C-alpha positions, -999 to +999 in steps of 0.1 A: +088+292-280+059+275-286+080+249-288+097+250-257+072+255-239+055+225-247+088+207-238+088+218-208+052+208-202+061+171-218+092+171-189+069+182-166+045+157-171+074+130-168+086+136-144+062+154-116+098+164-097+109+189-117+084+217-111+088+214-074+123+217-073+118+243-104+103+265-079+121+253-045+118+272-016+147+287+000+131+280+036+132+244+034+169+241+021+177+232+063+154+211+069+158+192+034+200+195+038+199+182+074+171+148+067+186+140+034+221+138+059+202+123+084+193+097+058+220+087+042+235+081+071+212+053+075+213+050+041+256+040+041+252+014+061+215-008+056+222-003+018+255-025+028+239-048+047+211-053+021+235-066-002+254-091+012+215-103+018+217-104-014+245-119-023+270-091-036+302-068-021+291-045+000+295-018-021+267-024-046+247-016-021+256+019-025+248+017-069+216+006-056+210+037-031+227+061-051+207+070-082+179+051-079+172+081-047+176+109-069+154+092-108+130+089-080+130+124-066+123+134-109+099+105-115+079+096-076+051+110-070+057+116-033+080+140-013+090+117+016+097+084-001+128+071+000+141+044-023+168+015-019+177-016-010+149-035+012+149-063+028+122-085+010+134-078-028+167-079-017+156-120-003+134-124-035+167-114-059+190-142-041+165-172-044+158-162-080+194-161-091+215-184-065+200-213-090+216-197-120+251-190-110+275-187-082+268-158-053+296-128-061+302-140-092+309-122-127+273-141-142+255-133-109+260-102-112+250-100-149+217-119-140+211-090-113+221-062-140+187-086-162+165-098-135+168-061-126+164-042-162+134-064-167+114-061-137+120-021-140+102-024-176+076-045-164+066-017-139+063+008-162+050-011-186+022-015-157+025+016-147+014+028-182-012+006-185-031+018-154-025-008-131-011+012-096-051-001-088-036-030-071-027-002-049-066+011-040-070-026-024-046-010+009-076+007+026-067+032+064-074+008+083-046-014+060-022+013+065-023+015+104-019-021+110+010-021+078+028+009+098+022-009+132+035-044+121+067-028+103+076-009+133+075-043+159+085-062+125+118-031+125+119-030+165+129-072+163+155-076+135+178-059+150+183-067+182+205-094+171+228-062+160+226-038+190+234-076+213+256-091+188+236-122+188+232-145+153+195-145+159+182-176+141+150-178+124+137-150+096+102-142+116+096-124+150+079-154+173+110-175+161+139-149+165+124-139+201+121-173+217+162-174+197+168-138+215+157-157+249+179-184+246+213-163+236+203-134+261+223-141+290+253-143+261+247-112+250+278-090+245+273-063+271+294-034+256+274-038+221+244-032+244+259+000+260+270+015+232+236+007+214+217+023+243+236+052+242+230+055+207+196+053+215+195+074+243+213+104+223+185+100+195+157+099+219+169+124+237+178+150+203+142+138+186+125+150+218+145+174+231+160+191+207+137+178+171+152+204+149+184+190+155+190+160+128+189+124+160+206+102+134+226+119+123+237+131+155+236+100+171+257+080+141+285+108+142+284+104+189+292+067+179+319+078+158+339+098+182+333+063+205+344+041+191+372+062+167+385+074+200+380+041+223+386+015+199+360-001+203+362-027+174+396-043+191+367-051+222+349-070+204+322-043+188+312-046+155+319-024+133+311-023+095+344-021+082+367-015+045+349-013+020+361-004-014+356+035-027+361+021-067+336+028-098+310-001-110+326-021-128+302-024-160+282-056-163+260-067-189+227-080-191+231-119-192+204-144-201+209-179-184+206-204-203+177-216-222+161-237-200+163-208-170+150-183-188+117-185-177+128-183-138+145-155-147+109-131-164+086-148-136+112-136-117+111-106-125+075-102-129+067-113-090+098-090-080+076-056-097+049-068-078+063-072-049+086-046-052+056-021-058+038-031-033+055-029-012+069+006-015+034+017-019+026+006+015+048+026+033+042+056+006+006+060+013+014+048+044+038+083+054+013+103+027-022+097+051-002+104+077+012+138+063-022+141+045-010+144+010-019+124-020-004+097-040-002+084-079+001+051-081+005+054-121+033+073-111+046+059-083+051+020-108+062+043-134+086+059-107+103+023-092+107+016-128+128+041-143+147+036-102+150+000-109+163+007-153+188+031-127+199+009-107+206-014-134+233+007-153+248+019-126+252-017-113+231-022-092+203-045-080+161-043-075+152-018-050+119-004-038+106+020-007+132+016+022+103+020+058+126+024+076+147+051+054+114+067+049+114+073+087+145+082+093+136+116+066+097+119+084+110+118+126+132+147+108+111+163+093+118+167+057+101+190+034+110+179+000+116+157-028+154+174-022+160+150+004+161+117-019+191+137-038+206+155-006+213+118+006+220+108-027+251+128-029+263+125+004+268+081-002+286+091-036+308+116-018+310+091+017+314+069-015+350+084-021+359+108+004+351+091+040+355+050+034+379+054+068+351+066+092+324+047+075+346+017+084+344+027+122+307+030+128+291+003+149+264-017+141+244-016+169+241+021+169+226+014+129+200-007+149+195+019+178+189+041+149+167+020+134+151+006+167+142+047+174+129+056+143+107+022+142+089+042+174+075+064+152+055+048+135+037+027+163+005+042+171-017+017+184-043+046+203-053+046+162-060+012+155-081+011+190-099+045+181-113+025+146-132+002+178-157+032+177-164+033+141-162-005+133-153-033+142-148-050+117-125-026+106-108-033+137-102-066+128-089-054+091-062-034+109-057-060+137-045-087+113-030-065+097-006-058+117-009-094+135+002-112+095+031-086+089+042-093+125+042-131+127+047-142+089+061-111+071+055-078+055+041-084+021+023-118+036+003-101+061-007-071+032-022-102+008-040-118+043-052-082+050-057-078+016-081-110+010-097-100+045-111-065+028-121-079-007-144-104+015-158-085+037-164-070+000-178-092-019-200-106+014-217-069+013-225-070-021-237-104-016-259-098+008-258-059+009-288-040+029-320-036+015-355-021+028-389-013+029-398+021+021-431+041+029-446+074+031-449+098+060-480+117+063-478+151+054-439+149+040-426+141+005-406+116-001-400+076+008-389+070+039-370+035+057-398+021+076-373+000+099-357+038+106-387+061+109-412+054+135-435+079+118-431+059+083-459+039+068-467+013+037-486+019+013-513+001+017-513-032-012-475-021-028-443-031-017-416-008-026-382-019-020-346-009-023-317-030-028-285-014-018-260-034-042-256-039-080-274-065-096-249-095-101-247-132-095-231-128-065-268-113-051-295-123-079-307-152-060-306-134-027-324-105-045-356-129-054-361-141-025-356-110-003-388-099-025-406-127-028-405-129+015-415-095+021-443-103+002-455-133+020-445-114+051-469-085+042-492-078+066-521-073+038-521-083+004-496-069-024-512-060-051-481-046-067-433-048-060-420-015-071-384-018-071-365+016-062-334+005-084-316+039-079-294+022-057-286-008-084-260+013-103-250-019-128-264-058-137-253-085-150-272-113-173-279-137-140-292-103-126-316-100-152-330-131-156-333-126-116-359-100-119-371-118-150-381-150-128-395-130-101-417-108-123-433-141-137-435-154-100-456-126-085-479-123-127-484-162-111-493-143-075-514-115-096-489-092-082-474-064-110-441-060-111-424-027-114-388-007-116-388+032-107-356+054-115-330+043-140-355+039-167-330+053-193-301+027-182-324+000-186-338+010-216-306+007-231-290-022-211-317-042-229-313-029-261-277-032-263-286-067-257-314-071-284-340-074-262-376-049-251-391-043-219-417-067-230-391-095-231-390-094-193-425-082-184-416-051-167-430-021-160-403+014-162-415+046-144-389+079-140-396+083-102-412+069-076-436+094-071-446+090-109-453+047-103-470+065-070-497+082-088-498+052-113-503+030-086-538+052-067-547+053-112-548+016-109-568+014-073-585+049-063-603+021-036-572+019-016-565+041+009-525+045-005-506+079+012-498+111-011 
């Protein structure tokens, strides 16, 4: 009995989805089934399109959808994220494999399996090593900018489908220019079908939100396509796909001089697919008020890639458009992924003729409708009330995602956030403290009108770790305040409570400051974190005498000592 319980607990740790599925609430079944069907309705054609982008036959896209979605339902920490083929990862797969083998060849597929397997192993190892902290750089402003930018990208990317125009370029600007130039040549029956599908989607979504709008729009379009034979009028449809089981392609390594390309490509693919998945995952988690375990997501992505490799698929990531469909329909649990996977599997064998009738314009309309739910410009605008810097980061993320791409936009936003963070460490807030008559405690002179400096005593608070980034700035600020003091300074008391850490450069700056103050007959003392400072010095073979510091457990004790040493000064209590 004990062994069984231990095994169950271990399975639950490895597969966080198992406890949720084991205690499934019947009330969630209907919305989950409807959301799963809706996700499958979008995943089917989108997977086919992305497979072609990566250089595979359409059916390989379905292989890359089924088992990864099932695996994520068990291993992932998000109840909403849908795994599947992704534009960025597909483009990277093609760029990695194209120099190694001809697209569509057996060797190309074997290399793809190897690449996917390696990427999955890298993700699992990274998750187990706790490298999920990379996702912590995605702050709320970055997420807001990302979701809005992704929504715009999805809309622009579908313009070609809904007009049957072949848009040139890969960026939003070039695609919009191409769209504007070619608009007079749009295929108007395709445009009409797309507008009709979008109208059905929006009416169902807002008038009867309990119904799955994507599925209703899809079924309606299939009926119209079958009854009126829209393909005979030039409207593009998905067309025939194979319903055969995957043919086994064993992993294969390229020639020795190309192994580095495959390994490097797998590592880059693992990182990019993780960042893409986490962006989508955290965005929807923030929107719906639940938490994500980044390390668990790294492991889950790796397991999904491994599952895709064994099913002869290619590397996948978090699918923003399909996750948006799940969110818009109202899916409640991770059962949505399982329902969607089983639906795709069933469709692969039973409904290939119906799939062939799906107009690609309808797929574009559904993705455009779903992307509207990602965009909330008011939230970004409201950031101005809290922080102009955070508002600018959100705008930079949005602009970067729209103008240079999702991953590039995220990297730009993270870089800006890091620069801002480092600037705050390099030039952190600092305060000169004083006392208020009749009150205990110490107060910032700049913020409290009644606060007065203790005569002859400069109490200084530096609100940052003391490191090589800011050590010289710290020293110069103390000297500036000493010089600017209205009356001679006898003591400088550093309030060390907010100095949470220090490196050797910081300590050398303190030692230099002590010497400069001593030459002016000023004593340097430190209050707070006495034990930490002594331990830091001891660990490095130093003592308090080596740095000529006077340490006190608290500011009050230091103030009392100062008053005993200078009883004739009008020190405030």
